[in-house]
N, C-alpha and C positions, 0 to 999 in steps of 0.2 A: 682751582679749589674753591673760588668764590662762589657763593649761593646766598647768605644771607644779607639782604642789603644793609642793614644796621651795622653789623659785624664789620663789614668791609668798606664803611661809608668813610673812614679816614685814612685807612693804609694803603686805599685803591692808588693814590697818587706813586707809592713807593713799592707796588706788589711786583713788577717785572723786574727792578732792581734788586729786591730781594733773593728772588729766585732766579737769578740769570745764571745761577750755577747749576740749575736743574736741567737733566739730559733729556730734555723733550724729542729730539730725534730718534734716540734709543727707546722711549716710549711710544712713540706713534709707528715705529716699525714692530713693536712686540703687539700692540693693539691691532695694526693691520693684518699681520698674521695671524692673530687669534680670530679675527673675523673671517679672513679667507679661509682657515681651515673648517671653516663652518658655513662654508657657500657665498660669503659676501665679499666680491672680489672688488666693488666698485658699487655705486648707487648713492642713492642719497640718506646721509646720517644726521640724526636728530642728537646735539650735544646738550646735556642737562648741566648747568652749571658751566658756562664756555669761558668765564672768566674775561682774560683780555684776548683771547682766540688763539693762543700759540698752539696749542694742539690742534685745532680747526684748521688754521692755516697749513700746517704740515699735513694733515690728512688730503687737502685739496692737491696738495703737489703728487699723493699717490692715487689720484685718479677719482676720489670721492668728492661730493658736494656736501658741505657742512652748512646747518642751521643751527645757531645756538640759543639756548634760552638761560638768561643769567639774571640774577636778582637784584645784583648791585648795579644801581644805575652809574656809579663811578667807573665800574669795571667796563661797560658797555661803552661808556664814552672815550674809552682810553683803548677799545679794541680797534685794529686795523682791518677794516672789512674790505674783502678783494672778491675779484670773481671766483665764485664758488664758496666762499664764507661769508655768511651774514649772521647777525644776531639782534636780539632785542631782549628789553629788559622784560622779566616775566617770573611766575612762579610755578617751579618745576611740578608742584602737585596739581597744578589747575590749569596751567597755560595751554591752549588750544591754538593749533596753526591750521587746521583743517587741510593737512597733507598727511600722505603715510609714507613712512621711511622702511629702508631696509633694516637698518640697525638702530637703536637708541645707545648712547653711550655717556657714561659719568665719571671723570677722571679725578684723581687726586683728592680721594678721600669725599668726594662730595657727598657721597651717600651717607657719610659719618656724621654729614651737619642734618641729616634728620633724624632728630633725636625722640621723636615718640610715634607709637605705633600707627596711630591714625594716620599722621602724615605720610608715615612709610607705604601703608596700603594705599593710598592715592598716589604718592609715586609711581607704585607699578602698575596701579590701574591706567595713569596716564601714558605710561611706555607703552602699555598694551593697546590703548585706542590708537595711538600714531603708527604702530607696526603693521606692516603687511602680515598676511599668513606667514608663519615660519620665521618671522623676523626675529631679530637677537637682540637682547638687552645686556649689556657688558658695563661691569663698574668694578672699583675696588673699594675697600673698606679697612679699617682698624679692625683687627681681628682678636677676641677676647682672650683666648688663651696667653698671648703674647703680651698684650696689656698687663694681665694679673699676674702674670710669672716675670717679667721682666721691669715693668712699671715704667711710666714716662718719668724725663729728669727734667729738670732746669736745663735750658738751653740759652746760650748767648751767640748772636751772629752778628757780625760786623761787615760792612759794605762799605766802599768810598768810591767816589767818582770825582771828577775835576772839581766840581761846585759842592758836593756834600759828603758828609760822614755821617754814615747811621749806623747805630748799634741798637740791637732787637734783643730784648730779655723775654723769654718764654717761661712762665711758671705755672705747671700743673697742679690740680687738685682734683683727685681721684673720688668720684662717688660710685663705690662698689656696687651699691644695690640698685643702683639705676643704670648702671652698665654706661656711664657717663664720665667724661673728663671735661672740668673747666681749665682752660688754657687762657692764663692772664698775659696779654702781650703788653709791653712799655717799648715805645719806640723813641728813641733820642735821634734827632735829626737837626744837625749842625752844619748851617751856611759857612763856607770856608771864608768867603769874602767878608763876611761881618762878625764870624764867630759866635753867631748867635744861635741857641739852641731851643728847639720846640721839643715838645714831650707830648707823645699821644698813647694813651690808653684804649685798648680793646679787649673783651672777653669773649672767646669762642668756645661753645660747649659742643664737644663731639662725642658721638655714640660708638662703641665698640660692639660689634655683632658676633654670632656664632653662625655656622653653616646652616643648622636647622631651623633657626628661626626667619631667616631670610627664605630659606626655601617654603617655609609654610606662606608668607605673605605672597610669594611668588606663585604658588600654588592656587591660592584662591584667586588670584588675578589670571591665572589662565596660563602660566610658564611653567616648564620644567627645567631644571638645571642641567647643563650639558658640560660644564667645566668649573672645577675650583683648583686654584693653584696659587703658589706666591706671585705677587705681580713681578715681572722682568725674568725671574729666575726660573720659572715654572716647576719649582720644586712641590713637592707635597706638603700641603700647610702643617704647622708644628706649632711647638710653645714658644718658638723665637720668631715666628712669622708676623711681622705687625702689618704687613699690608696684603690683603687676601684678594686676588681677582676671581669674579665670578661673572660666568655667562649663561643666560636663561633665554631659552628658545619659546616663543609664542605658540602654543598648542592650536 
């Protein structure tokens, strides 16, 4: 999910711990199946917002080669680069690799961190520059109907290791006229040996999207949509669908 360097500058130390319960294998199985359904069974993938590389390394196990672009230097420093998976610090709006790929992917709501239309257009254009003819651009976003009907809630998450206790408080603030949600994170990190607690604050701003607005930006950049469904479940998107997966093909 990482994308903004400042937003993830402090929590990157604890990112994998906070998401240790995330089912990365099932997500990668789903992503690989979607790509295969539309002709990309293997080959080179460019990952926008590659985080610490957990999706990318699992895709390598399925026969892909993955190069990640990640804006958070802390995330890249913590990414385990292996044969088939490499990553570097960069802005997905403008980073240039001089390579062409079979698919571009952006997972765990990376595209929802693109909060204005200018940057959104640049992301689509950059994906197009990096794709072979007929290549695929796959990503998931927060879906406007669900955000407006169910509304984000305050959430508390607790994680414990042999050395640390971590409590994360997530407090959302909606900006309905901008399709934005500010999520203020407070992390309480307690070292068990000393009982010392550090407090970390970060605010993440995310945008929720409708399918027609994404289609518009995609079409301008030379893409056509070939799939829209609920991420993982493959159901048709509805008012209770928080995460919508979209697949666009380069025309």
